[in-house]
C-alpha positions in Angstrom: 115.6 151.4 111.9 117.0 154.0 110.0 120.9 154.6 109.3 120.7 157.3 111.4 119.1 155.8 114.2 121.7 153.8 114.5 124.2 153.9 118.0 127.2 154.6 115.9 125.7 157.8 113.9 124.4 159.3 117.1 126.1 162.2 118.2 124.2 162.9 121.9 121.5 160.6 122.4 122.1 157.9 124.3 119.5 154.7 124.9 118.5 151.3 124.5 119.5 151.2 120.5 120.5 148.9 118.0 123.0 146.1 119.7 125.1 143.7 117.5 125.3 140.2 118.4 128.1 138.9 120.3 131.4 139.0 118.6 132.6 135.5 118.1 136.1 135.8 119.8 134.0 136.6 123.0 131.7 134.0 122.6 134.2 131.2 122.1 136.0 132.5 124.9 133.0 132.1 127.0 132.4 128.3 126.2 136.2 127.7 126.5 135.7 128.9 130.0 132.3 127.2 130.7 133.2 123.8 129.4 136.5 123.9 131.6 134.0 124.9 134.7 131.8 122.2 134.2 134.7 119.7 133.7 135.9 120.5 137.6 132.1 120.2 138.6 132.1 116.9 137.1 135.4 115.5 137.6 136.5 117.4 141.0 139.2 114.6 141.3 141.1 113.4 137.7 140.4 109.8 136.7 142.9 107.2 136.9 145.0 107.6 133.9 144.9 111.3 134.4 141.7 112.3 132.3 138.2 113.6 133.5 134.9 113.2 132.1 134.7 115.5 129.5 137.9 114.8 127.9 136.9 111.2 128.1 133.5 112.1 126.2 134.8 115.1 123.7 138.3 114.4 123.0 139.6 112.2 120.5 142.1 109.4 119.8 143.5 108.1 116.3 140.7 105.5 116.1 137.9 108.3 116.1 138.9 108.4 112.5 137.3 104.3 112.2 134.6 105.3 114.6 131.6 107.3 112.2 129.1 107.3 114.8 132.0 109.5 117.1 133.4 112.0 114.4 131.7 114.7 116.4 134.6 114.6 118.2 136.7 116.0 115.4 135.2 119.3 116.5 134.5 119.0 119.9 138.2 118.3 120.9 138.6 122.0 120.7 136.5 123.1 123.5 138.2 121.0 126.0 141.2 121.8 128.1 143.7 120.5 130.4 142.6 121.1 134.3 146.0 123.2 134.5 144.9 126.2 133.5 147.6 127.2 131.9 146.5 125.2 128.8 143.4 127.4 128.7 144.9 130.6 129.8 147.4 130.5 126.7 144.9 129.6 124.2 142.4 132.2 125.2 145.2 134.8 125.5 145.9 134.0 121.9 142.7 134.3 120.4 141.9 137.0 122.2 144.7 139.4 121.2 145.1 138.6 117.7 141.6 137.0 117.0 139.3 140.2 117.8 141.2 142.1 114.8 141.4 139.2 112.1 137.4 138.8 113.1 137.2 142.6 112.5 138.7 141.8 108.9 136.5 139.1 108.1 133.3 139.5 110.1 131.5 137.4 112.4 130.4 134.1 110.7 133.4 134.2 108.7 135.7 134.0 110.9 133.6 131.3 113.3 133.9 129.5 109.7 137.6 129.9 109.8 138.4 128.9 113.4 136.0 125.7 112.8 138.3 125.2 109.6 141.1 124.9 111.5 139.6 122.9 114.7 139.1 120.0 111.9 141.9 120.2 109.5 144.1 119.9 112.7 142.1 117.0 114.2 142.0 115.1 111.1 145.6 115.4 110.3 146.4 114.6 113.6 144.3 111.7 113.5 145.4 110.7 109.9 149.1 110.6 111.3 148.4 108.6 114.3 146.3 106.2 112.8 149.0 105.4 110.1 151.8 105.2 113.1 153.6 108.3 111.6 153.2 110.1 114.4 151.7 110.4 118.5 150.9 107.3 119.9 147.5 105.7 119.1 146.1 105.0 122.4 146.6 109.2 123.3 143.8 111.2 123.9 144.0 114.7 122.1 142.3 117.8 123.3 142.6 121.4 123.4 142.3 124.6 121.1 145.7 125.0 120.1 145.7 124.2 116.6 142.7 126.9 116.2 144.6 129.4 118.4 147.8 129.2 116.2 145.8 129.1 112.9 144.3 132.6 114.0 147.7 134.1 114.8 149.3 133.0 112.0 146.3 134.5 110.2 147.1 137.5 111.8 150.7 137.8 111.1 150.1 137.5 107.5 147.2 140.1 107.6 149.7 142.5 109.5 153.1 141.5 109.2 154.8 144.6 110.1 152.5 145.4 113.2 154.3 145.4 116.2 153.6 142.6 118.9 155.0 141.5 122.3 155.9 138.0 122.7 155.5 137.2 126.5 153.6 140.6 126.9 157.4 142.3 127.1 159.2 141.5 123.8 158.6 143.5 120.9 158.7 142.4 117.6 157.1 142.4 114.6 154.0 140.0 114.1 155.6 138.3 110.7 158.7 137.1 113.5 156.7 136.2 115.7 154.4 133.7 113.6 157.6 132.3 112.4 158.9 131.4 115.7 155.8 129.8 116.6 155.7 127.7 113.4 159.6 127.1 113.7 159.2 126.2 117.2 156.3 123.3 116.6 158.4 121.9 113.3 160.7 121.4 115.7 159.0 119.6 118.4 157.2 117.5 115.2 160.2 116.3 114.0 161.3 115.1 117.5 162.7 117.6 119.7 160.1 118.5 121.8 159.7 116.8 124.9 156.3 118.0 126.6 153.4 115.8 125.8 151.8 118.6 122.6 150.2 117.4 119.2 152.7 119.7 117.1 151.1 118.3 114.2 147.4 120.2 115.0 149.8 123.2 115.6 151.2 122.9 112.2 147.9 121.8 110.3 146.2 124.9 111.7 149.0 127.1 110.8 148.7 125.6 107.5 145.0 126.5 107.1 145.5 130.1 107.7 148.5 130.1 104.6 145.8 128.5 102.4 143.1 130.4 103.7 145.0 133.9 103.2 147.1 132.4 99.9 143.7 131.2 98.1 141.8 134.1 99.3 139.0 132.1 100.4 135.5 132.8 101.6 134.2 129.9 103.2 130.7 131.2 103.1 130.1 131.2 99.5 130.4 127.4 99.1 128.2 127.3 102.2 125.5 129.4 100.4 125.9 127.0 97.0 125.6 123.7 99.1 122.2 125.2 101.0 120.9 126.7 97.5 121.4 122.8 96.3 119.7 121.2 98.9 116.9 123.6 98.8 116.7 122.4 94.9 116.7 118.8 95.2 113.6 117.3 94.1 112.0 120.6 92.3 111.4 120.5 88.7 114.0 122.2 86.8 112.4 125.5 85.6 114.1 128.3 84.6 113.4 131.2 86.9 114.5 135.1 86.1 115.3 137.0 88.7 114.4 140.6 87.5 117.5 143.3 88.9 116.1 145.3 91.7 115.7 148.7 90.8 117.7 151.7 91.4 116.7 153.3 94.8 115.2 156.6 94.7 117.4 159.0 96.1 114.3 161.0 97.3 113.0 158.1 99.3 115.0 158.2 102.5 113.2 155.3 104.1 114.0 152.7 101.3 117.7 154.1 101.3 117.7 153.6 105.2 116.5 149.9 104.7 119.0 149.1 101.9 122.0 150.5 104.2 120.6 148.6 107.0 120.7 145.3 105.4 124.0 146.4 104.0 125.8 147.0 107.1 124.6 144.1 108.7 126.1 142.0 105.8 129.2 143.8 106.5 129.2 142.6 110.3 128.6 139.0 109.6 130.6 138.4 106.3 133.2 140.9 106.2 134.3 143.9 103.6 135.1 141.4 101.0 131.4 140.2 100.9 130.2 143.2 99.1 129.0 144.0 95.8 130.4 147.0 94.0 126.7 148.2 94.0 126.5 147.8 97.9 129.7 149.9 98.5 128.7 152.3 96.6 125.5 152.8 98.3 127.5 152.6 101.5 129.4 155.6 100.1 126.5 157.7 99.2 124.7 157.2 102.4 128.1 158.5 104.0 128.2 161.3 101.7 124.7 162.3 102.8 124.9 161.8 106.6 128.1 164.4 106.1 125.9 166.6 104.3 123.4 166.7 106.7 125.9 167.3 109.7 127.6 169.9 107.7 124.0 171.8 107.2 123.1 171.0 110.6 126.2 173.2 112.0 125.5 175.9 109.4 121.9 176.2 111.4 123.4 176.4 114.7 125.9 179.5 113.5 123.0 181.3 112.4 
């Protein structure tokens, strides 16, 4: 499919055109809601001790650190919530209102990698503190996406510090101030000032992950690609492979140009603007210029 066939390049035609994959934020919200509905289905009456079936099987305790066969819980805990709906609603509202713009900046795949990073760092820090007796009760079970949600909010505040946001939908303030209030409240709670059963260390770990991601300009896709390349090369003879540079695109060949633009746009959508090389950016600029010229020539023909 060529660049001029894409939905956002059409002027009047409407139809079953190119449909991008579901946004990561939308997919995460749907999965979290589906898990809660399944939890209501499997455990209509909460078990003795206040935990549901999925909270038992997907949540984690500090002892999970010593049980490698249960390490999946370091990730699955983030998709289970309390059956009191405010727990899920609060996290999903943060994810929806702040995550959409962060995803647009990072790209779908990189946003998912960042979200998973926040979940993993939060659970590992919490387990280490709990197992060492520094923080939470070692027998308590932890679950919920709050650490990742705080990470998304803090990353939004770092990218757009002066953007006006509305705390509790009514109080306007710059994003940096909201982020500072959230982190300050969690720090106060972690130091013993919080009365509610909240895993403050998980929230702070999510915020720290966001700060490091922003400050160090991480791109989590690059190490994953290197690991994949290394894995594919295992066991192969060490031969030197010379990869010829791709030939310059012939501007007189619109089909070849359109295919290259399609590839770059797909990469932009999946991995974000920072993933594009200088050559790929020039290709998009050239395509945009050709499209503008086509529009101007079409309008000139209509005026005659």
